[in-house]
Wavefront OBJ file of the C-alpha trace (Angstrom):
o trace
v -5.743 13.960 -9.190
v -5.099 16.734 -11.730
v -2.198 19.161 -11.454
v -2.851 22.861 -10.910
v -1.511 23.921 -14.321
v -4.042 21.756 -16.138
v -6.888 23.025 -13.938
v -5.857 26.677 -14.353
v -5.450 26.385 -18.119
v -8.806 24.630 -18.485
v -10.570 27.313 -16.465
v -8.869 29.998 -18.546
v -9.628 28.404 -21.916
v -13.312 27.482 -21.548
v -14.696 31.055 -21.748
v -12.478 31.575 -24.814
v -13.901 28.420 -26.410
v -17.426 29.762 -25.852
v -16.478 33.170 -27.233
v -14.954 31.632 -30.369
v -18.005 29.430 -30.903
v -20.487 32.284 -30.420
v -18.640 34.861 -32.503
v -16.662 32.929 -35.141
v -17.681 29.288 -35.518
v -21.459 29.703 -35.162
v -21.652 32.245 -38.028
v -19.349 30.004 -40.099
v -21.541 26.982 -39.301
v -24.668 28.849 -40.402
v -22.919 29.947 -43.597
v -21.909 26.360 -44.321
v -25.382 24.883 -43.777
v -27.063 27.895 -45.444
v -29.636 28.176 -42.668
v -29.786 29.698 -39.232
v -28.866 27.359 -36.394
v -32.457 27.477 -35.204
v -33.865 26.562 -38.625
v -31.415 23.712 -39.111
v -32.014 22.118 -35.708
v -35.764 22.821 -35.505
v -37.458 19.721 -34.109
v -34.185 17.894 -33.500
v -33.092 16.538 -30.158
v -30.173 17.727 -28.040
v -28.222 14.570 -28.940
v -28.225 15.585 -32.596
v -26.901 19.041 -31.735
v -24.223 17.513 -29.516
v -23.164 15.086 -32.252
v -22.461 17.971 -34.645
v -21.268 20.716 -32.299
v -19.131 18.782 -29.766
v -16.345 17.975 -32.278
v -16.052 21.671 -33.130
v -15.900 22.678 -29.451
v -13.383 19.923 -28.762
v -11.127 21.064 -31.617
v -11.160 24.646 -30.342
v -10.410 23.403 -26.797
v -7.519 21.209 -28.003
v -5.931 24.061 -29.953
v -6.209 26.576 -27.143
v -4.942 24.149 -24.493
v -2.011 23.149 -26.693
v -1.142 26.824 -27.229
v -0.925 27.314 -23.441
v 0.855 24.067 -22.624
v 2.801 21.999 -25.183
v 2.549 18.950 -22.881
v -1.209 18.888 -23.553
v -1.737 17.060 -26.833
v -4.579 15.423 -28.721
v -3.791 11.718 -28.740
v -6.779 9.578 -29.558
v -5.496 6.286 -28.241
v -7.552 3.432 -26.907
v -9.767 4.856 -24.203
v -8.459 8.409 -24.205
v -8.485 11.618 -26.257
v -5.613 13.629 -24.772
v -2.313 13.260 -23.051
v -1.146 15.779 -20.483
v 2.440 14.712 -20.128
v 1.969 10.985 -19.679
v -1.526 11.278 -18.143
v -4.225 9.946 -20.502
v -7.507 11.889 -20.392
v -10.868 10.993 -21.921
v -12.973 13.984 -23.046
v -16.766 14.042 -23.079
v -18.795 17.035 -24.227
v -22.558 17.468 -24.100
v -24.815 20.283 -25.210
v -27.305 19.332 -22.522
v -27.605 21.744 -19.594
v -28.385 18.775 -17.347
v -24.972 17.253 -17.941
v -25.888 13.899 -19.471
v -22.832 12.361 -21.099
v -22.918 9.365 -23.419
v -20.057 7.078 -24.343
v -19.516 3.987 -26.375
v -19.007 1.738 -23.369
v -15.437 0.847 -24.289
v -12.952 0.620 -21.465
v -11.514 4.082 -20.874
v -8.818 5.725 -18.836
v -10.152 6.696 -15.389
v -9.428 10.425 -15.814
v -12.199 12.244 -17.686
v -12.754 15.884 -18.510
v -16.509 16.423 -18.670
v -17.857 19.565 -20.333
v -21.455 20.721 -20.663
v -22.549 23.684 -22.768
v -26.067 25.141 -22.830
v -26.959 25.948 -26.428
v -29.814 28.371 -26.940
v -32.259 27.897 -29.828
v -30.217 30.396 -31.873
v -27.016 28.393 -31.268
v -25.292 30.702 -28.815
v -23.795 29.197 -25.689
v -24.936 30.978 -22.541
v -23.814 28.631 -19.769
v -21.063 26.088 -19.272
v -19.763 23.491 -16.862
v -16.520 21.539 -16.657
v -15.042 19.070 -14.209
v -12.412 16.418 -13.989
v -13.661 13.019 -12.885
v -11.567 10.119 -11.665
v -13.710 7.115 -12.571
v -11.664 4.395 -10.957
v -13.002 0.839 -10.794
v -13.463 1.069 -7.013
v -16.333 3.599 -7.180
v -19.945 3.132 -8.282
v -19.934 6.063 -10.718
v -18.957 5.331 -14.272
v -20.004 3.858 -17.571
v -21.826 0.870 -16.125
v -20.912 -2.770 -16.188
v -20.901 -3.281 -19.975
v -17.240 -2.386 -20.493
v -15.801 -4.235 -23.471
v -14.419 -3.686 -26.922
v -17.869 -4.074 -28.497
v -20.256 -2.354 -26.042
v -23.118 -0.192 -27.280
v -23.632 3.416 -26.217
v -24.119 3.931 -22.506
v -24.803 6.895 -20.234
v -22.349 8.062 -17.635
v -23.707 7.719 -14.092
v -22.283 10.135 -11.557
v -23.286 9.358 -7.992
v -23.196 11.898 -5.179
v -21.476 9.367 -2.923
v -18.402 9.585 -5.190
v -18.115 13.385 -4.984
v -14.507 13.143 -3.770
v -13.604 11.804 -7.224
v -15.002 14.884 -9.003
v -13.228 18.204 -9.303
v -15.373 21.037 -10.721
v -13.376 23.595 -12.697
v -16.192 25.796 -14.036
v -19.572 25.628 -12.301
v -20.557 23.544 -9.295
v -22.015 20.199 -8.328
v -24.872 19.430 -5.975
v -24.986 16.243 -3.924
v -28.508 16.626 -2.520
v -29.809 13.580 -4.405
v -28.397 10.144 -5.219
v -27.222 11.310 -8.641
v -24.782 14.198 -8.824
v -26.316 17.337 -10.303
v -24.230 19.826 -12.242
v -24.796 23.570 -11.981
v -23.598 25.508 -14.977
v -22.015 28.938 -14.797
v -22.864 31.871 -17.068
v -20.476 31.961 -20.007
l 1 2 3 4 5 6 7 8 9 10 11 12 13 14 15 16 17 18 19 20 21 22 23 24 25 26 27 28 29 30 31 32 33 34 35 36 37 38 39 40 41 42 43 44 45 46 47 48 49 50 51 52 53 54 55 56 57 58 59 60 61 62 63 64 65 66 67 68 69 70 71 72 73 74 75 76 77 78 79 80 81 82 83 84 85 86 87 88 89 90 91 92 93 94 95 96 97 98 99 100 101 102 103 104 105 106 107 108 109 110 111 112 113 114 115 116 117 118 119 120 121 122 123 124 125 126 127 128 129 130 131 132 133 134 135 136 137 138 139 140 141 142 143 144 145 146 147 148 149 150 151 152 153 154 155 156 157 158 159 160 161 162 163 164 165 166 167 168 169 170 171 172 173 174 175 176 177 178 179 180 181 182 183 184 185 186 187
């Protein structure tokens, strides 16, 4: 599904993304909002943290991946965020340790890079997970049946029966239940 260079570079870059967030971007974020991370997000849900933090993590990831491989480029076309050569890739990031990804329901390229970061109350990332998923139309996993140009937000369903379509890069998956469970790795 995904070539070895892309897998190797992704595995190499993710700890660097976490390090840059924890040591550079988090202090800059707190300086910008003039509050500690914990104060700013007190009482707010994980979705609100993800909405603000995921674009920063994605930008760091894009830059670092592009530095390692010039054929990896940000290219926000219809249904994808990156191109690796001519392979379109959709990126989804969550700050939920359970690995719950949300999308807009629009038709997307089958190849997804799914990242999950565990944010502590103080904003530091302690654990992470990443996998490539091939969400072809012939499997049950995916964004549901409401795929259109006007669909509302939907959750990504990852079924254990489709495990052959998932390739963990950092962390592991468990197939003990109907729904695939992600297991994050210490950052």
